[in-house]
PyMOL Python script that loads the backbone (N, CA, C, O; Angstrom):
from pymol import cmd

cmd.read_pdbstr("""\
ATOM      1  N   MET A   1      12.359  20.089 -21.206  1.00  0.00           N
ATOM      2  CA  MET A   1      11.196  19.445 -20.611  1.00  0.00           C
ATOM      3  C   MET A   1       9.947  19.798 -21.397  1.00  0.00           C
ATOM      4  O   MET A   1       9.751  20.950 -21.786  1.00  0.00           O
ATOM      5  N   ASN A   2       9.118  18.819 -21.626  1.00  0.00           N
ATOM      6  CA  ASN A   2       7.851  19.102 -22.284  1.00  0.00           C
ATOM      7  C   ASN A   2       6.750  19.214 -21.228  1.00  0.00           C
ATOM      8  O   ASN A   2       7.008  19.031 -20.038  1.00  0.00           O
ATOM      9  N   ALA A   3       5.547  19.511 -21.655  1.00  0.00           N
ATOM     10  CA  ALA A   3       4.438  19.721 -20.717  1.00  0.00           C
ATOM     11  C   ALA A   3       4.112  18.457 -19.934  1.00  0.00           C
ATOM     12  O   ALA A   3       3.726  18.541 -18.768  1.00  0.00           O
ATOM     13  N   ASN A   4       4.258  17.285 -20.551  1.00  0.00           N
ATOM     14  CA  ASN A   4       3.936  16.024 -19.886  1.00  0.00           C
ATOM     15  C   ASN A   4       4.887  15.749 -18.724  1.00  0.00           C
ATOM     16  O   ASN A   4       4.445  15.370 -17.640  1.00  0.00           O
ATOM     17  N   THR A   5       6.190  15.937 -18.941  1.00  0.00           N
ATOM     18  CA  THR A   5       7.146  15.676 -17.856  1.00  0.00           C
ATOM     19  C   THR A   5       7.043  16.732 -16.770  1.00  0.00           C
ATOM     20  O   THR A   5       7.294  16.438 -15.601  1.00  0.00           O
ATOM     21  N   GLU A   6       6.680  17.954 -17.132  1.00  0.00           N
ATOM     22  CA  GLU A   6       6.494  18.989 -16.117  1.00  0.00           C
ATOM     23  C   GLU A   6       5.303  18.663 -15.227  1.00  0.00           C
ATOM     24  O   GLU A   6       5.370  18.859 -14.013  1.00  0.00           O
ATOM     25  N   SER A   7       4.211  18.167 -15.812  1.00  0.00           N
ATOM     26  CA  SER A   7       3.041  17.817 -15.007  1.00  0.00           C
ATOM     27  C   SER A   7       3.339  16.620 -14.119  1.00  0.00           C
ATOM     28  O   SER A   7       2.850  16.553 -12.991  1.00  0.00           O
ATOM     29  N   GLN A   8       4.144  15.661 -14.615  1.00  0.00           N
ATOM     30  CA  GLN A   8       4.526  14.516 -13.794  1.00  0.00           C
ATOM     31  C   GLN A   8       5.407  14.964 -12.638  1.00  0.00           C
ATOM     32  O   GLN A   8       5.245  14.486 -11.516  1.00  0.00           O
ATOM     33  N   ALA A   9       6.339  15.879 -12.900  1.00  0.00           N
ATOM     34  CA  ALA A   9       7.218  16.374 -11.842  1.00  0.00           C
ATOM     35  C   ALA A   9       6.407  17.144 -10.805  1.00  0.00           C
ATOM     36  O   ALA A   9       6.673  17.038  -9.608  1.00  0.00           O
ATOM     37  N   GLY A  10       5.424  17.913 -11.251  1.00  0.00           N
ATOM     38  CA  GLY A  10       4.580  18.659 -10.323  1.00  0.00           C
ATOM     39  C   GLY A  10       3.726  17.746  -9.472  1.00  0.00           C
ATOM     40  O   GLY A  10       3.537  18.010  -8.285  1.00  0.00           O
ATOM     41  N   SER A  11       3.199  16.664 -10.059  1.00  0.00           N
ATOM     42  CA  SER A  11       2.369  15.740  -9.290  1.00  0.00           C
ATOM     43  C   SER A  11       3.211  14.944  -8.303  1.00  0.00           C
ATOM     44  O   SER A  11       2.726  14.590  -7.228  1.00  0.00           O
ATOM     45  N   GLN A  12       4.477  14.654  -8.650  1.00  0.00           N
ATOM     46  CA  GLN A  12       5.353  13.945  -7.724  1.00  0.00           C
ATOM     47  C   GLN A  12       5.683  14.819  -6.527  1.00  0.00           C
ATOM     48  O   GLN A  12       5.843  14.308  -5.418  1.00  0.00           O
ATOM     49  N   ALA A  13       5.789  16.131  -6.730  1.00  0.00           N
ATOM     50  CA  ALA A  13       6.092  17.035  -5.627  1.00  0.00           C
ATOM     51  C   ALA A  13       4.913  17.120  -4.661  1.00  0.00           C
ATOM     52  O   ALA A  13       5.113  17.346  -3.467  1.00  0.00           O
ATOM     53  N   ASN A  14       3.687  16.944  -5.159  1.00  0.00           N
ATOM     54  CA  ASN A  14       2.498  17.042  -4.322  1.00  0.00           C
ATOM     55  C   ASN A  14       2.181  15.755  -3.579  1.00  0.00           C
ATOM     56  O   ASN A  14       1.332  15.755  -2.688  1.00  0.00           O
ATOM     57  N   ARG A  15       2.841  14.667  -3.922  1.00  0.00           N
ATOM     58  CA  ARG A  15       2.554  13.384  -3.279  1.00  0.00           C
ATOM     59  C   ARG A  15       3.170  13.338  -1.886  1.00  0.00           C
ATOM     60  O   ARG A  15       4.324  13.727  -1.706  1.00  0.00           O
ATOM     61  N   PRO A  16       2.406  12.863  -0.895  1.00  0.00           N
ATOM     62  CA  PRO A  16       3.001  12.693   0.439  1.00  0.00           C
ATOM     63  C   PRO A  16       3.965  11.516   0.440  1.00  0.00           C
ATOM     64  O   PRO A  16       3.831  10.592  -0.362  1.00  0.00           O
ATOM     65  N   GLU A  17       4.929  11.555   1.338  1.00  0.00           N
ATOM     66  CA  GLU A  17       5.886  10.459   1.446  1.00  0.00           C
ATOM     67  C   GLU A  17       5.161   9.202   1.910  1.00  0.00           C
ATOM     68  O   GLU A  17       4.273   9.269   2.760  1.00  0.00           O
ATOM     69  N   LEU A  18       5.538   8.060   1.353  1.00  0.00           N
ATOM     70  CA  LEU A  18       4.904   6.800   1.746  1.00  0.00           C
ATOM     71  C   LEU A  18       5.356   6.422   3.157  1.00  0.00           C
ATOM     72  O   LEU A  18       6.555   6.397   3.433  1.00  0.00           O
ATOM     73  N   PRO A  19       4.412   6.129   4.051  1.00  0.00           N
ATOM     74  CA  PRO A  19       4.780   5.781   5.425  1.00  0.00           C
ATOM     75  C   PRO A  19       5.373   4.378   5.530  1.00  0.00           C
ATOM     76  O   PRO A  19       5.246   3.564   4.615  1.00  0.00           O
ATOM     77  N   ASP A  20       6.019   4.113   6.659  1.00  0.00           N
ATOM     78  CA  ASP A  20       6.607   2.802   6.922  1.00  0.00           C
ATOM     79  C   ASP A  20       5.523   1.738   7.075  1.00  0.00           C
ATOM     80  O   ASP A  20       5.710   0.592   6.667  1.00  0.00           O
ATOM     81  N   HIS A  21       4.396   2.118   7.662  1.00  0.00           N
ATOM     82  CA  HIS A  21       3.293   1.187   7.939  1.00  0.00           C
ATOM     83  C   HIS A  21       2.017   1.829   7.401  1.00  0.00           C
ATOM     84  O   HIS A  21       1.663   2.936   7.806  1.00  0.00           O
ATOM     85  N   LEU A  22       1.328   1.146   6.496  1.00  0.00           N
ATOM     86  CA  LEU A  22       0.131   1.705   5.869  1.00  0.00           C
ATOM     87  C   LEU A  22      -0.942   0.639   5.747  1.00  0.00           C
ATOM     88  O   LEU A  22      -0.650  -0.519   5.449  1.00  0.00           O
ATOM     89  N   SER A  23      -2.212   1.044   5.984  1.00  0.00           N
ATOM     90  CA  SER A  23      -3.343   0.132   5.896  1.00  0.00           C
ATOM     91  C   SER A  23      -4.438   0.732   5.024  1.00  0.00           C
ATOM     92  O   SER A  23      -4.634   1.947   5.007  1.00  0.00           O
ATOM     93  N   ILE A  24      -5.146  -0.126   4.302  1.00  0.00           N
ATOM     94  CA  ILE A  24      -6.286   0.301   3.491  1.00  0.00           C
ATOM     95  C   ILE A  24      -7.517   0.546   4.365  1.00  0.00           C
ATOM     96  O   ILE A  24      -8.354   1.388   4.039  1.00  0.00           O
ATOM     97  N   ASP A  25      -7.627  -0.182   5.464  1.00  0.00           N
ATOM     98  CA  ASP A  25      -8.791  -0.123   6.355  1.00  0.00           C
ATOM     99  C   ASP A  25      -8.881   1.250   7.026  1.00  0.00           C
ATOM    100  O   ASP A  25      -7.952   1.665   7.719  1.00  0.00           O
ATOM    101  N   VAL A  26     -10.002   1.958   6.819  1.00  0.00           N
ATOM    102  CA  VAL A  26     -10.164   3.305   7.380  1.00  0.00           C
ATOM    103  C   VAL A  26     -10.257   3.294   8.902  1.00  0.00           C
ATOM    104  O   VAL A  26     -10.047   4.331   9.531  1.00  0.00           O
ATOM    105  N   ARG A  27     -10.566   2.153   9.508  1.00  0.00           N
ATOM    106  CA  ARG A  27     -10.647   2.065  10.970  1.00  0.00           C
ATOM    107  C   ARG A  27      -9.278   1.888  11.625  1.00  0.00           C
ATOM    108  O   ARG A  27      -9.154   1.995  12.845  1.00  0.00           O
ATOM    109  N   SER A  28      -8.265   1.619  10.828  1.00  0.00           N
ATOM    110  CA  SER A  28      -6.920   1.373  11.343  1.00  0.00           C
ATOM    111  C   SER A  28      -6.216   2.689  11.689  1.00  0.00           C
ATOM    112  O   SER A  28      -6.411   3.691  11.001  1.00  0.00           O
ATOM    113  N   PRO A  29      -5.399   2.694  12.751  1.00  0.00           N
ATOM    114  CA  PRO A  29      -4.607   3.899  13.048  1.00  0.00           C
ATOM    115  C   PRO A  29      -3.500   4.135  12.017  1.00  0.00           C
ATOM    116  O   PRO A  29      -2.886   5.203  12.006  1.00  0.00           O
ATOM    117  N   HIS A  30      -3.242   3.160  11.161  1.00  0.00           N
ATOM    118  CA  HIS A  30      -2.195   3.274  10.147  1.00  0.00           C
ATOM    119  C   HIS A  30      -2.747   3.671   8.778  1.00  0.00           C
ATOM    120  O   HIS A  30      -2.035   3.596   7.777  1.00  0.00           O
ATOM    121  N   HIS A  31      -4.010   4.091   8.732  1.00  0.00           N
ATOM    122  CA  HIS A  31      -4.628   4.540   7.479  1.00  0.00           C
ATOM    123  C   HIS A  31      -4.316   6.024   7.284  1.00  0.00           C
ATOM    124  O   HIS A  31      -4.584   6.835   8.171  1.00  0.00           O
ATOM    125  N   VAL A  32      -3.748   6.385   6.124  1.00  0.00           N
ATOM    126  CA  VAL A  32      -3.439   7.777   5.785  1.00  0.00           C
ATOM    127  C   VAL A  32      -4.177   8.097   4.486  1.00  0.00           C
ATOM    128  O   VAL A  32      -3.768   7.672   3.405  1.00  0.00           O
ATOM    129  N   ALA A  33      -5.269   8.851   4.606  1.00  0.00           N
ATOM    130  CA  ALA A  33      -6.133   9.112   3.451  1.00  0.00           C
ATOM    131  C   ALA A  33      -5.412   9.879   2.344  1.00  0.00           C
ATOM    132  O   ALA A  33      -5.691   9.658   1.165  1.00  0.00           O
ATOM    133  N   ALA A  34      -4.494  10.774   2.700  1.00  0.00           N
ATOM    134  CA  ALA A  34      -3.788  11.585   1.694  1.00  0.00           C
ATOM    135  C   ALA A  34      -2.966  10.718   0.744  1.00  0.00           C
ATOM    136  O   ALA A  34      -2.808  11.066  -0.427  1.00  0.00           O
ATOM    137  N   VAL A  35      -2.446   9.608   1.226  1.00  0.00           N
ATOM    138  CA  VAL A  35      -1.647   8.710   0.386  1.00  0.00           C
ATOM    139  C   VAL A  35      -2.529   8.042  -0.660  1.00  0.00           C
ATOM    140  O   VAL A  35      -2.090   7.823  -1.789  1.00  0.00           O
ATOM    141  N   PHE A  36      -3.767   7.715  -0.300  1.00  0.00           N
ATOM    142  CA  PHE A  36      -4.659   6.987  -1.204  1.00  0.00           C
ATOM    143  C   PHE A  36      -5.301   7.877  -2.267  1.00  0.00           C
ATOM    144  O   PHE A  36      -6.060   7.390  -3.105  1.00  0.00           O
ATOM    145  N   GLU A  37      -5.003   9.174  -2.240  1.00  0.00           N
ATOM    146  CA  GLU A  37      -5.447  10.049  -3.322  1.00  0.00           C
ATOM    147  C   GLU A  37      -4.640   9.778  -4.592  1.00  0.00           C
ATOM    148  O   GLU A  37      -5.026  10.201  -5.682  1.00  0.00           O
ATOM    149  N   HIS A  38      -3.517   9.071  -4.445  1.00  0.00           N
ATOM    150  CA  HIS A  38      -2.638   8.705  -5.560  1.00  0.00           C
ATOM    151  C   HIS A  38      -2.617   7.187  -5.678  1.00  0.00           C
ATOM    152  O   HIS A  38      -2.972   6.480  -4.734  1.00  0.00           O
ATOM    153  N   ASP A  39      -2.207   6.692  -6.826  1.00  0.00           N
ATOM    154  CA  ASP A  39      -2.152   5.252  -7.071  1.00  0.00           C
ATOM    155  C   ASP A  39      -0.884   4.679  -6.440  1.00  0.00           C
ATOM    156  O   ASP A  39       0.224   5.050  -6.829  1.00  0.00           O
ATOM    157  N   VAL A  40      -1.041   3.774  -5.466  1.00  0.00           N
ATOM    158  CA  VAL A  40       0.082   3.185  -4.737  1.00  0.00           C
ATOM    159  C   VAL A  40       0.242   1.728  -5.151  1.00  0.00           C
ATOM    160  O   VAL A  40      -0.743   1.003  -5.288  1.00  0.00           O
ATOM    161  N   GLY A  41       1.479   1.307  -5.347  1.00  0.00           N
ATOM    162  CA  GLY A  41       1.774  -0.085  -5.677  1.00  0.00           C
ATOM    163  C   GLY A  41       2.683  -0.688  -4.622  1.00  0.00           C
ATOM    164  O   GLY A  41       3.402   0.034  -3.932  1.00  0.00           O
ATOM    165  N   ILE A  42       2.655  -2.012  -4.492  1.00  0.00           N
ATOM    166  CA  ILE A  42       3.503  -2.730  -3.540  1.00  0.00           C
ATOM    167  C   ILE A  42       4.264  -3.806  -4.300  1.00  0.00           C
ATOM    168  O   ILE A  42       3.673  -4.619  -5.012  1.00  0.00           O
ATOM    169  N   ARG A  43       5.569  -3.799  -4.141  1.00  0.00           N
ATOM    170  CA  ARG A  43       6.417  -4.854  -4.697  1.00  0.00           C
ATOM    171  C   ARG A  43       6.849  -5.717  -3.520  1.00  0.00           C
ATOM    172  O   ARG A  43       7.493  -5.227  -2.593  1.00  0.00           O
ATOM    173  N   PHE A  44       6.497  -7.002  -3.554  1.00  0.00           N
ATOM    174  CA  PHE A  44       6.813  -7.931  -2.470  1.00  0.00           C
ATOM    175  C   PHE A  44       7.720  -9.023  -3.020  1.00  0.00           C
ATOM    176  O   PHE A  44       7.334  -9.762  -3.926  1.00  0.00           O
ATOM    177  N   ASN A  45       8.917  -9.121  -2.475  1.00  0.00           N
ATOM    178  CA  ASN A  45       9.936 -10.071  -2.947  1.00  0.00           C
ATOM    179  C   ASN A  45      10.169  -9.947  -4.455  1.00  0.00           C
ATOM    180  O   ASN A  45      10.325 -10.946  -5.157  1.00  0.00           O
ATOM    181  N   GLY A  46      10.188  -8.701  -4.939  1.00  0.00           N
ATOM    182  CA  GLY A  46      10.486  -8.439  -6.341  1.00  0.00           C
ATOM    183  C   GLY A  46       9.315  -8.556  -7.297  1.00  0.00           C
ATOM    184  O   GLY A  46       9.472  -8.296  -8.490  1.00  0.00           O
ATOM    185  N   LYS A  47       8.132  -8.944  -6.801  1.00  0.00           N
ATOM    186  CA  LYS A  47       6.948  -9.084  -7.659  1.00  0.00           C
ATOM    187  C   LYS A  47       5.870  -8.114  -7.189  1.00  0.00           C
ATOM    188  O   LYS A  47       5.646  -7.949  -5.990  1.00  0.00           O
ATOM    189  N   GLU A  48       5.207  -7.478  -8.151  1.00  0.00           N
ATOM    190  CA  GLU A  48       4.150  -6.539  -7.804  1.00  0.00           C
ATOM    191  C   GLU A  48       2.904  -7.297  -7.363  1.00  0.00           C
ATOM    192  O   GLU A  48       2.447  -8.212  -8.047  1.00  0.00           O
ATOM    193  N   ARG A  49       2.354  -6.901  -6.198  1.00  0.00           N
ATOM    194  CA  ARG A  49       1.130  -7.528  -5.666  1.00  0.00           C
ATOM    195  C   ARG A  49      -0.010  -6.523  -5.745  1.00  0.00           C
ATOM    196  O   ARG A  49       0.187  -5.329  -5.521  1.00  0.00           O
ATOM    197  N   HIS A  50      -1.206  -7.015  -6.066  1.00  0.00           N
ATOM    198  CA  HIS A  50      -2.376  -6.153  -6.187  1.00  0.00           C
ATOM    199  C   HIS A  50      -3.408  -6.417  -5.094  1.00  0.00           C
ATOM    200  O   HIS A  50      -4.454  -5.767  -5.069  1.00  0.00           O
ATOM    201  N   ASP A  51      -3.132  -7.364  -4.186  1.00  0.00           N
ATOM    202  CA  ASP A  51      -4.107  -7.741  -3.165  1.00  0.00           C
ATOM    203  C   ASP A  51      -3.672  -7.366  -1.745  1.00  0.00           C
ATOM    204  O   ASP A  51      -4.202  -7.920  -0.782  1.00  0.00           O
ATOM    205  N   VAL A  52      -2.729  -6.447  -1.595  1.00  0.00           N
ATOM    206  CA  VAL A  52      -2.192  -6.088  -0.281  1.00  0.00           C
ATOM    207  C   VAL A  52      -3.164  -5.164   0.447  1.00  0.00           C
ATOM    208  O   VAL A  52      -3.589  -4.149  -0.104  1.00  0.00           O
ATOM    209  N   GLU A  53      -3.517  -5.514   1.686  1.00  0.00           N
ATOM    210  CA  GLU A  53      -4.406  -4.703   2.519  1.00  0.00           C
ATOM    211  C   GLU A  53      -3.616  -3.825   3.490  1.00  0.00           C
ATOM    212  O   GLU A  53      -4.067  -2.739   3.853  1.00  0.00           O
ATOM    213  N   GLU A  54      -2.443  -4.294   3.908  1.00  0.00           N
ATOM    214  CA  GLU A  54      -1.627  -3.573   4.884  1.00  0.00           C
ATOM    215  C   GLU A  54      -0.176  -4.000   4.694  1.00  0.00           C
ATOM    216  O   GLU A  54       0.100  -5.131   4.295  1.00  0.00           O
ATOM    217  N   TYR A  55       0.757  -3.077   4.987  1.00  0.00           N
ATOM    218  CA  TYR A  55       2.172  -3.436   4.899  1.00  0.00           C
ATOM    219  C   TYR A  55       2.985  -2.711   5.958  1.00  0.00           C
ATOM    220  O   TYR A  55       2.550  -1.695   6.501  1.00  0.00           O
ATOM    221  N   CYS A  56       4.170  -3.240   6.250  1.00  0.00           N
ATOM    222  CA  CYS A  56       5.144  -2.596   7.123  1.00  0.00           C
ATOM    223  C   CYS A  56       6.524  -2.852   6.518  1.00  0.00           C
ATOM    224  O   CYS A  56       6.965  -3.998   6.432  1.00  0.00           O
ATOM    225  N   VAL A  57       7.197  -1.791   6.104  1.00  0.00           N
ATOM    226  CA  VAL A  57       8.495  -1.918   5.443  1.00  0.00           C
ATOM    227  C   VAL A  57       9.572  -2.324   6.437  1.00  0.00           C
ATOM    228  O   VAL A  57      10.364  -3.223   6.153  1.00  0.00           O
ATOM    229  N   SER A  58       9.615  -1.670   7.612  1.00  0.00           N
ATOM    230  CA  SER A  58      10.692  -1.932   8.572  1.00  0.00           C
ATOM    231  C   SER A  58      10.640  -3.351   9.133  1.00  0.00           C
ATOM    232  O   SER A  58      11.685  -3.945   9.398  1.00  0.00           O
ATOM    233  N   GLU A  59       9.442  -3.901   9.319  1.00  0.00           N
ATOM    234  CA  GLU A  59       9.310  -5.264   9.839  1.00  0.00           C
ATOM    235  C   GLU A  59       9.273  -6.297   8.714  1.00  0.00           C
ATOM    236  O   GLU A  59       9.408  -7.492   8.976  1.00  0.00           O
ATOM    237  N   GLY A  60       9.093  -5.860   7.468  1.00  0.00           N
ATOM    238  CA  GLY A  60       9.150  -6.745   6.311  1.00  0.00           C
ATOM    239  C   GLY A  60       7.976  -7.694   6.181  1.00  0.00           C
ATOM    240  O   GLY A  60       8.177  -8.898   6.022  1.00  0.00           O
ATOM    241  N   TRP A  61       6.734  -7.175   6.245  1.00  0.00           N
ATOM    242  CA  TRP A  61       5.561  -8.030   6.064  1.00  0.00           C
ATOM    243  C   TRP A  61       4.448  -7.291   5.334  1.00  0.00           C
ATOM    244  O   TRP A  61       4.403  -6.062   5.303  1.00  0.00           O
ATOM    245  N   ILE A  62       3.550  -8.084   4.747  1.00  0.00           N
ATOM    246  CA  ILE A  62       2.317  -7.576   4.158  1.00  0.00           C
ATOM    247  C   ILE A  62       1.173  -8.441   4.663  1.00  0.00           C
ATOM    248  O   ILE A  62       1.381  -9.588   5.060  1.00  0.00           O
ATOM    249  N   LYS A  63      -0.030  -7.892   4.646  1.00  0.00           N
ATOM    250  CA  LYS A  63      -1.227  -8.668   4.977  1.00  0.00           C
ATOM    251  C   LYS A  63      -2.104  -8.734   3.736  1.00  0.00           C
ATOM    252  O   LYS A  63      -2.400  -7.721   3.103  1.00  0.00           O
ATOM    253  N   VAL A  64      -2.510  -9.956   3.408  1.00  0.00           N
ATOM    254  CA  VAL A  64      -3.373 -10.196   2.249  1.00  0.00           C
ATOM    255  C   VAL A  64      -4.578 -11.019   2.700  1.00  0.00           C
ATOM    256  O   VAL A  64      -4.469 -11.800   3.645  1.00  0.00           O
ATOM    257  N   PRO A  65      -5.728 -10.854   2.036  1.00  0.00           N
ATOM    258  CA  PRO A  65      -6.898 -11.654   2.408  1.00  0.00           C
ATOM    259  C   PRO A  65      -6.697 -13.130   2.070  1.00  0.00           C
ATOM    260  O   PRO A  65      -6.068 -13.473   1.069  1.00  0.00           O
ATOM    261  N   ALA A  66      -7.248 -13.999   2.930  1.00  0.00           N
ATOM    262  CA  ALA A  66      -7.152 -15.456   2.738  1.00  0.00           C
ATOM    263  C   ALA A  66      -8.378 -15.928   1.964  1.00  0.00           C
ATOM    264  O   ALA A  66      -9.298 -16.504   2.545  1.00  0.00           O
ATOM    265  N   GLY A  67      -8.390 -15.688   0.672  1.00  0.00           N
ATOM    266  CA  GLY A  67      -9.518 -16.101  -0.161  1.00  0.00           C
ATOM    267  C   GLY A  67     -10.786 -15.352   0.198  1.00  0.00           C
ATOM    268  O   GLY A  67     -10.762 -14.139   0.405  1.00  0.00           O
ATOM    269  N   LYS A  68     -11.900 -16.080   0.271  1.00  0.00           N
ATOM    270  CA  LYS A  68     -13.188 -15.469   0.606  1.00  0.00           C
ATOM    271  C   LYS A  68     -13.546 -15.660   2.074  1.00  0.00           C
ATOM    272  O   LYS A  68     -14.669 -15.356   2.478  1.00  0.00           O
ATOM    273  N   THR A  69     -12.615 -16.155   2.873  1.00  0.00           N
ATOM    274  CA  THR A  69     -12.865 -16.440   4.283  1.00  0.00           C
ATOM    275  C   THR A  69     -13.073 -15.150   5.065  1.00  0.00           C
ATOM    276  O   THR A  69     -12.322 -14.188   4.900  1.00  0.00           O
ATOM    277  N   LEU A  70     -14.100 -15.133   5.923  1.00  0.00           N
ATOM    278  CA  LEU A  70     -14.398 -13.974   6.760  1.00  0.00           C
ATOM    279  C   LEU A  70     -14.251 -14.346   8.228  1.00  0.00           C
ATOM    280  O   LEU A  70     -14.462 -15.497   8.611  1.00  0.00           O
ATOM    281  N   ASP A  71     -13.882 -13.348   9.056  1.00  0.00           N
ATOM    282  CA  ASP A  71     -13.836 -13.594  10.492  1.00  0.00           C
ATOM    283  C   ASP A  71     -15.244 -13.422  11.067  1.00  0.00           C
ATOM    284  O   ASP A  71     -16.189 -13.179  10.317  1.00  0.00           O
ATOM    285  N   ARG A  72     -15.389 -13.542  12.369  1.00  0.00           N
ATOM    286  CA  ARG A  72     -16.731 -13.500  12.975  1.00  0.00           C
ATOM    287  C   ARG A  72     -17.385 -12.125  12.917  1.00  0.00           C
ATOM    288  O   ARG A  72     -18.586 -12.001  13.156  1.00  0.00           O
ATOM    289  N   LYS A  73     -16.606 -11.086  12.602  1.00  0.00           N
ATOM    290  CA  LYS A  73     -17.162  -9.740  12.472  1.00  0.00           C
ATOM    291  C   LYS A  73     -17.441  -9.378  11.014  1.00  0.00           C
ATOM    292  O   LYS A  73     -17.842  -8.253  10.717  1.00  0.00           O
ATOM    293  N   GLY A  74     -17.229 -10.329  10.108  1.00  0.00           N
ATOM    294  CA  GLY A  74     -17.513 -10.103   8.702  1.00  0.00           C
ATOM    295  C   GLY A  74     -16.368  -9.488   7.912  1.00  0.00           C
ATOM    296  O   GLY A  74     -16.532  -9.157   6.738  1.00  0.00           O
ATOM    297  N   GLN A  75     -15.216  -9.334   8.542  1.00  0.00           N
ATOM    298  CA  GLN A  75     -14.042  -8.789   7.859  1.00  0.00           C
ATOM    299  C   GLN A  75     -13.237  -9.927   7.232  1.00  0.00           C
ATOM    300  O   GLN A  75     -13.262 -11.046   7.745  1.00  0.00           O
ATOM    301  N   PRO A  76     -12.529  -9.666   6.140  1.00  0.00           N
ATOM    302  CA  PRO A  76     -11.718 -10.728   5.522  1.00  0.00           C
ATOM    303  C   PRO A  76     -10.636 -11.226   6.475  1.00  0.00           C
ATOM    304  O   PRO A  76     -10.010 -10.437   7.182  1.00  0.00           O
ATOM    305  N   LEU A  77     -10.426 -12.526   6.488  1.00  0.00           N
ATOM    306  CA  LEU A  77      -9.362 -13.118   7.288  1.00  0.00           C
ATOM    307  C   LEU A  77      -8.040 -12.825   6.590  1.00  0.00           C
ATOM    308  O   LEU A  77      -7.907 -13.061   5.389  1.00  0.00           O
ATOM    309  N   MET A  78      -7.056 -12.310   7.337  1.00  0.00           N
ATOM    310  CA  MET A  78      -5.791 -11.876   6.750  1.00  0.00           C
ATOM    311  C   MET A  78      -4.658 -12.851   7.034  1.00  0.00           C
ATOM    312  O   MET A  78      -4.577 -13.445   8.109  1.00  0.00           O
ATOM    313  N   LEU A  79      -3.788 -13.000   6.043  1.00  0.00           N
ATOM    314  CA  LEU A  79      -2.556 -13.765   6.192  1.00  0.00           C
ATOM    315  C   LEU A  79      -1.397 -12.782   6.194  1.00  0.00           C
ATOM    316  O   LEU A  79      -1.367 -11.853   5.387  1.00  0.00           O
ATOM    317  N   LYS A  80      -0.443 -12.981   7.094  1.00  0.00           N
ATOM    318  CA  LYS A  80       0.747 -12.136   7.135  1.00  0.00           C
ATOM    319  C   LYS A  80       1.875 -12.872   6.421  1.00  0.00           C
ATOM    320  O   LYS A  80       2.265 -13.970   6.819  1.00  0.00           O
ATOM    321  N   LEU A  81       2.390 -12.258   5.367  1.00  0.00           N
ATOM    322  CA  LEU A  81       3.492 -12.828   4.598  1.00  0.00           C
ATOM    323  C   LEU A  81       4.743 -11.998   4.859  1.00  0.00           C
ATOM    324  O   LEU A  81       4.689 -10.768   4.833  1.00  0.00           O
ATOM    325  N   LYS A  82       5.867 -12.662   5.110  1.00  0.00           N
ATOM    326  CA  LYS A  82       7.105 -11.952   5.415  1.00  0.00           C
ATOM    327  C   LYS A  82       8.051 -11.997   4.231  1.00  0.00           C
ATOM    328  O   LYS A  82       8.164 -13.012   3.543  1.00  0.00           O
ATOM    329  N   GLY A  83       8.732 -10.878   4.005  1.00  0.00           N
ATOM    330  CA  GLY A  83       9.682 -10.770   2.905  1.00  0.00           C
ATOM    331  C   GLY A  83      10.068  -9.319   2.696  1.00  0.00           C
ATOM    332  O   GLY A  83       9.836  -8.481   3.567  1.00  0.00           O
ATOM    333  N   GLN A  84      10.650  -9.018   1.556  1.00  0.00           N
ATOM    334  CA  GLN A  84      11.083  -7.664   1.230  1.00  0.00           C
ATOM    335  C   GLN A  84       9.904  -6.874   0.666  1.00  0.00           C
ATOM    336  O   GLN A  84       9.280  -7.292  -0.309  1.00  0.00           O
ATOM    337  N   VAL A  85       9.597  -5.719   1.290  1.00  0.00           N
ATOM    338  CA  VAL A  85       8.455  -4.891   0.910  1.00  0.00           C
ATOM    339  C   VAL A  85       8.961  -3.570   0.335  1.00  0.00           C
ATOM    340  O   VAL A  85       9.785  -2.895   0.951  1.00  0.00           O
ATOM    341  N   GLU A  86       8.463  -3.203  -0.856  1.00  0.00           N
ATOM    342  CA  GLU A  86       8.835  -1.945  -1.505  1.00  0.00           C
ATOM    343  C   GLU A  86       7.571  -1.218  -1.973  1.00  0.00           C
ATOM    344  O   GLU A  86       7.033  -1.560  -3.026  1.00  0.00           O
ATOM    345  N   PRO A  87       7.085  -0.227  -1.222  1.00  0.00           N
ATOM    346  CA  PRO A  87       5.947   0.562  -1.706  1.00  0.00           C
ATOM    347  C   PRO A  87       6.422   1.616  -2.706  1.00  0.00           C
ATOM    348  O   PRO A  87       7.549   2.103  -2.613  1.00  0.00           O
ATOM    349  N   PHE A  88       5.557   1.967  -3.665  1.00  0.00           N
ATOM    350  CA  PHE A  88       5.913   2.976  -4.661  1.00  0.00           C
ATOM    351  C   PHE A  88       4.643   3.595  -5.217  1.00  0.00           C
ATOM    352  O   PHE A  88       3.562   3.010  -5.152  1.00  0.00           O
ATOM    353  N   TYR A  89       4.801   4.807  -5.773  1.00  0.00           N
ATOM    354  CA  TYR A  89       3.704   5.450  -6.493  1.00  0.00           C
ATOM    355  C   TYR A  89       3.775   5.026  -7.949  1.00  0.00           C
ATOM    356  O   TYR A  89       4.858   4.962  -8.530  1.00  0.00           O
ATOM    357  N   ARG A  90       2.631   4.738  -8.534  1.00  0.00           N
ATOM    358  CA  ARG A  90       2.585   4.360  -9.954  1.00  0.00           C
ATOM    359  C   ARG A  90       2.525   5.596 -10.809  1.00  0.00           C
ATOM    360  O   ARG A  90       2.480   5.497 -12.035  1.00  0.00           O
TER     361      ARG A  90
END
""", "prot")
cmd.dss("prot")
cmd.show_as("cartoon", "prot")
cmd.util.cbc("prot")
cmd.orient("prot")
């Protein structure tokens, strides 16, 4: 092992396990700040998505913003897409 792989192995040990349900919104009960200290990726139906706001692995859905549309409280309007969800650390 070289120093680079040792540092990667050490950082992987410090990463918290990815939860079944995770949200970017800090007001959500499904927001886990410790997870966002690391770079998280979402693979949806085999393709990596960069616009995911919330996901649930067991129920098989993600929430993505619907363009620039806002709800009456000024939050982005979300679309729920169903399919295979695979969260991972980059």
